[in-house]
N, C-alpha and C positions, 0 to 999 in steps of 0.2 A: 444637741442644741447648736444652731448655726451661729457662727461668729458674726456679730453685727459689723458690716463694712460700710463706710461712707460710699455714696453713689459714685464718686470719682476717687477711687482708692489709689492715689498716686502721691509720691513725695512732693513736698513743696519745692518750687523752682529755686535753685540756688541763685541768690542775687548777684553773685560774682560771675556766673556763667550764663551766657545767652542760650536758652533752649529754643529749638525750632518751634515756630508757632503751632498751636494746637488748641482744641477745645473738647476735652473728653465729655463734658456735660452735654454739649450739643450732639455728640455722637450717641450718647446714651439716650437722649430724648428722641432722636430720630429712630433708633432701633426699637425703642418702646412703642412709638407710633406704628411702626411696621408690624411688630408682633401683635399689637392689639387689633389692627385692621390692615390686612395684607394689601388692600387697595391703595394704601399710602405709598407702596412701592412704585406704582405707576407714575407718580409725580417726580420720582428721582432716578429711576432705573436707566433712563437714556443717557444721563451724564455722569452718574455716580457709580464708581466701581469699588470693589473690595479694597484695592490697594490705595484708595484715597483716604482711608481712615488712618489716623495717627496711631491708634492702638491696634496692633495686629489681631488681637482677640475679637475686637469689634468688627474688623474686616472679615474674619472667618464666620462670625455670626451672620453678617449681612449676606455673604455669599451662600451660606446654607439656606437662608430665607429665599434668596433668588432661585436656587435650584429646586426647592420644594414648590414654590409657586409656579415655576415653569412646567412642572409636572402636574399642575392643577391640584396640588395638595395644600392643606392648611399648614401654615408655619406659625407656631406659637411655642411657649416654653415647654409644653408637654411633648410635642412632636420633635422639637429640636434636641431634646434630651438624648434621644437615640443616636443622633449623628455627631453630637459633640461630647459624648461621655468620655472619650479618650483624649480630649484636649487638656493637656496638663496646665496650660496657662489659665484656661477658664476655670478649672478646678481650684487653682490657687486663689482666684477671685471669689470663689464661693459656689461654683458649679450651677446646679439647678436654682439655688436661692438667688444667684446673681441674675439669671434670666428672668426670674419672677420679679425682682426689683426693677429690672429694665422695663418690663411691661407696666409696672405700677407708676413709673416715672414718665409715662408716655406723653409726648407732645400731641396736640390735636392734629388731625389729618390735614386741617387747613394750613398749619404751620410747617408741615413736613418738607415742602419744597424749599422754604426759607432756611431750615436747618441743613438740608442737603447742599444748598448753594454755599452756606458758610463752611461746611466741611470741605467742599471742593475748593473753595478759595484758599483755605489754609493749606490744603495739599499743594496747590500751585505755588504758594509762597515757599513751602519746604523744598519743592523741586527747583525753584529759582535759586534758593540758597545753595543747594547741592550743585546746580549748574555753574554758579559762580565759583564755588570751590574747585570744581573740575577744571574750569577755564584757567584759574590761577595755577593749579598744579601742572596742567598740560603746557602752559607757557614757560614754566620753570624747567620742564623736562626736555632735554635736547633730543631731537628726532630728525635724522637725516631725510627720511621719507616724507615728513610732514613739516612744511615751512609755515611761517607766521600767517601768510595769507590764507592757506588752507585751514588753519585753526580758526581764523576769523569767519571764514565761510561756513565751517562746521558749527561754530557758535551761533551764527545767524540762523542756520537751519534748525538747530535745537530750540532756539528762542521762539521761532515761528511755530514749530510743532507744539511747544508749550502753550503759546498764545491761542492756538486753535484747538487745543485739547478740550474735549467735552462739549464741543459745539454740536447741538442736535438740530442741524439745519436740513438734514436729509430725510426727515420723517415724512409721513403721509400728509397730504394736503387735499382738501375737498376739490372736486372737479371744478366747482364754480370759481375757485381762486385761480386755477390755471386758465379757465375760459376767459375771465376778466383780463388777465395778463395778455392773452392772445388777441383779444379785441382791442386793447390799448395799443398793442404793437401794430395792428392793422390800421388803427386810426392815425398813428404817427406816420406810417408809410403813406397813407392817403394824403396827408398834409404836405408831405415833401414833394418837391418839384419832380423828382425822378420816380416817385411812387415806389420807393425802396423800403424793405423791412430791415435791411442790414446796412453795414457801412459801405459807402459808395467806393467804387474803384476809379471813378473819374472817366470811365470808358462806357459810353451809353449802351452799346450793343452787348458788352459783357455783363453790365448791370442788369439788362433785360433778361439775359439767360440765367443769371445766378440769383437775381433779386437782391444784389449786394452781398457783402460778406456777413454771414449770420453769426450772431453771438453764440459762444460755446462750441463753434465748429472748428475742426482741424482741416485746413485746406492745404493740399499738396500741389505745388507748381513745379513740374518736372520738365526736363529737356536735355538734349545733348549739348556739349560745349559749343559756344558761339551762336546759340539759338536766341539768346536775349532773355534768359531767365532773370538775371539780376536787374537788367534794364526794366523789364516789366514789373518786377516786384518793387523796384525803386519808384517807378512812375505811380503805381497803386498807392504806396505809402505816402508819397508826396501829395497826391490828389486827395487822399483821405484826410491828411493833416491840414491841407489848405481849405478844405470844405468844413472844418471843425467850427461848429457854432452852438452856443448854449443860450437858453432862455432862462430868465430868473422870474420866479413866481412872486406874488405879492408877499408871501411869507419869507422870501429870501432864498428859497431852495432852487438850485440850478439843475436844469435838465438838458442833456445833450440832444439837440434836434437834428443835427447833421454832422457827418464827418467823424473824426476820432482823434484822440491823442495817441500817437503811434510810437511804439518801442521797436527799434530796428537793431537786431543782433547781427552784425556783419562779421562773420568768422573768417571770411576770405579777403575782403578789402578793408583798408583802413578808413577811419571816419572822414578824413580829408579827401580821400579818393571818391568816396560816396557823395560828399558835398560837391565835389567838382562835377560829377555826373549830373546832379540835380541842377546846378548852376548852368551847365552847358545846355541842358534841355530847356531850361527856362529862358535863357538869353539867346538860344539858337546860335551858339558859338561852338566851333569844333573843340571837343574836350582836349585833344592833343595840343591845340594852340593855346588853350586856357592853361594847361599845365606848364607849357614852355614860356608863357608870358608874351606870346607873339600876337598882341592885340593892337589894332589901330584905335584911334581916339573914339570912334563911334562904338566899337565893340566894348571898349573900356567903360564908356558912359552907360551902355546897356547893362554891363556887369554891376556897376554901382547901384543903379536903380533896382535891379533884381535882388541884390543882396539886402537892400533896405526893406524890400517887400517881404523877404523870407526871414528876416531877422528874428521875429517872434513866432516862427512856425512851430507848432507843438509836435515836433518830431525829434525823438531822442535816440542817439546812436551809441551802441556799445560795441566796440571793435576788439574786445578781448578774445585772443585766439584760444582754441581748444577748451571751450567752456564745457562744464558738465551740465547735465539736465538740472541737477539740484541747484547749481549756482545760477543758471538762467532763471529758474523758478524764483529764487530768492530775490534776484534783482528786479524781476517783473513785479513781484509783490510789493517791493519797496517803492517802485515808481508808481504803482497803482495807489499806494497809500499816500504818497506825498504830492503827486501831480495829477492823479487820475489816469486811467488807461482805457483805451477803447479798441486797440488792435496791436497785435504782435507779429513782426516779420522776422524770419530766421533764414539767413543765407550762409551756409545751407546745411541741411539735416545731417549729411554724412560727416561733417566736420565736428559735430557734437560728440561727446563721449558719455558713457554711462555714469553711474554714481561713483563718486570718489572713494577709493579704497576697496571697491568691488570690481573684480575683473570677470567679465562674462566668459563662458566657455568658448563662444565663437561670436563673430561679428553679427550674425543673424539675431542671436539672442540680445545682443547689445542694442541693435537697431529697434528690436521689438520693445525693449525697455524705454528707449528714447521716445518712440511714437506714442506709447501708452502714457508716458509722463507729459508729453505735449498736449494730448487730448484731455488729460486730467487737469492741466493748467488752464486750458480753454474753458472748461466747465467751471473750475473754481473761481476764476476771475470774470467769467461771463463775457469773454471777448473772443473775436475770431483770431485764430493763430494760423498765419500763412507761412508754411515751411517749404523752402526750395529743396529739390532733390535731383540727384544725377540719375541718368539712365544708363543701362548696360550697353555694351558695344553691339549687341545683337541687332540693333536698329540698322547699323551700317551694312549688315549682310543682306538686307532685303532690298528689292528693287524699289518698293514704295517705302520711303524713309519715315513716314508718319508713325509716331510712337503709339504703342498699345500698353495696356495695363501690365501685361506680362514683361514689359521692358524695364519696369521699375527694379532698381537694385533692392535685394531683400524684399521683394514685392509682397510677400505674404502678409507681413505685419503692417507695412505702410498702407497697402490697399485696404486691409481690414479695419484699421483704426481711423482712417481718413473719412470725413464726411463728403469732401469734394476732392477729386483728383483731376488736375488740369495739365495739359501738355502745351508747350509753346513750340511751334514748328515754323521754320522759314524755308520754303522751297528754293528761294533765290540763292541761299547759301550753297545748296547742292548743285544747282544748275550752273553757277559760275565756275564750279570745279569740274564740270562735266562737258566742257565745250567739245563738240564733235570734231574728230580728225578724219581726214580722208583715208579710206581703206585702200589697200593696194589694187584690188580688183574693181574698185568703184568708179563709175563714170562721173565726170564733173557735174553733169546735170543732176544726178542722184544726190551727190554730196551737197550741192547748192540747195537742193530741196530739203535735205535733212537739216542743214545749217539754218535755213530760213525758218523751219519749224521750231528749232531750238531757240532762235532769236525771238520769234513771236511769243514763245512761252516765257522767256526771260522778261520781256516787256510786260506781259500779263501779270506776272507775280512781282514785278519790281517794287521795292519798298512796301511789301505786304508781309503779313505774318498771320498765322492761324493759332487761335487759342482753342484747343480741343478739350472740351469738357467730357471726360470719359466716364466719370462717376459723379453722381450728385444725389444725395439722399432726399433732398427737398424739392427736386425739380427735374427738368428734362436734361438729357445729354445732347451733345451736338457740337458743331464747330462755329466759332465766331471769327470772322476775318477782321484784321486790324491793320492800320497803317503803321509802318515802322521806318524810321529814319535813322540808320546806323551812324551817320555823321554826328548826330546830337543825342544818340541813344534814347530816342523818343518814340513812345507808342501813343497812338491816338485812334479815334474812330476813322474808319477807312474812307467814308465819304465826308465831305466838308460840311454837309448840311443835314441837321436832324431837326425836324420841327413838324408842326401840324399843317397839313395842306390847307390852302385857302379855298374859298368857294369857287374861284376861277379855275383852280387846278383840279 
């Protein structure tokens, strides 16, 4: 004769001791629903796992049900008996009789998801309690290799992982849902002045080639030193932030119609240096004069006016050196949550490091982890991520200095993970350092001819740059010529006029 056990055979909570939150009755009701109708599992299987049950026996029963249904077998008290006969804890609760009582106490299939959500919520609360205890214990424990800031960063990462646990956002969706989203995006692009589907770069020819910077894309901007990578990235970030505009619906919901809130991670330059560059470009004042304070009254007045215009620019700069990918991700998420976020710029990729506490076997593996992390961040936050990258010295060995995909450092992972790879190239830089000298056996006429040709080429490329789109998943590759003024670190459209021809033209 089976011993009659209450449905929740557990001792009463000690009033003097706080026990972790749990609800055994809800777990029993859900298991009963699943045992009576295996289709109830479909309502909870995406977010509920065996370890989410407070009672380990219930977790093992749930996992056994999942395994049987995955093999297209029926899971009920009879079939489970074979797989759980050696479970001592289940036998202590009553074995087969306990399984039968679970089935008898079944919740309706309609309520299965509600019970599952309750179980999952209580699991999160228990994990939060454990995380708090670990946080306190780690803070008390002295560790030379882990300072307080690293502990805070680690705690933020664990909290975010806990907050996003169980989110079933990556499941299937009908094609019509995706199609409607694509049509809405095309409609928004049609309404914009520049007919862009992505975030504007502020450079019309580049926007035409790329269609703007697309959401969830990882874009690599690479070049040799002194080519203007940081200047171009800064110009793009400023232009996107300056163009930021939202519309508010009648219901009070805000929609971004142009531009973006920009997060700029400057691992190479300080925030004030970056601000100096932006001010110099905006005021058309030499950045060196700006840093030295050598300004006349007119220049100072222009500086005051520009600073007032840029005061509320939605551009946020983080100049923390040697950031890890996880720290960058945590800060980007926080900014997205508190201020909104439409674009991320990273200067530059090789100055990032992999996960804290994890040392890759070589730099190639670490770069691979970094690029995968940046691409995952772009998809997670649904924003374009523009990361700058250095090029190898192999460029300097060729007669034609224009970069190629093979010139990317650790090019395998960068080229593979990026949606767009773009190079910035300034021929003027190389020509200025290659002024022809007269050869010993060369006539003056021939030398003058060579020098004239060199001078003509210098004049042709003076204050110009090339943005070479070497890879683009969504569109064509090719070269875009840009205007570049090194004195103000300013990129712009090469010709001064873009517009629609009139009838007379």
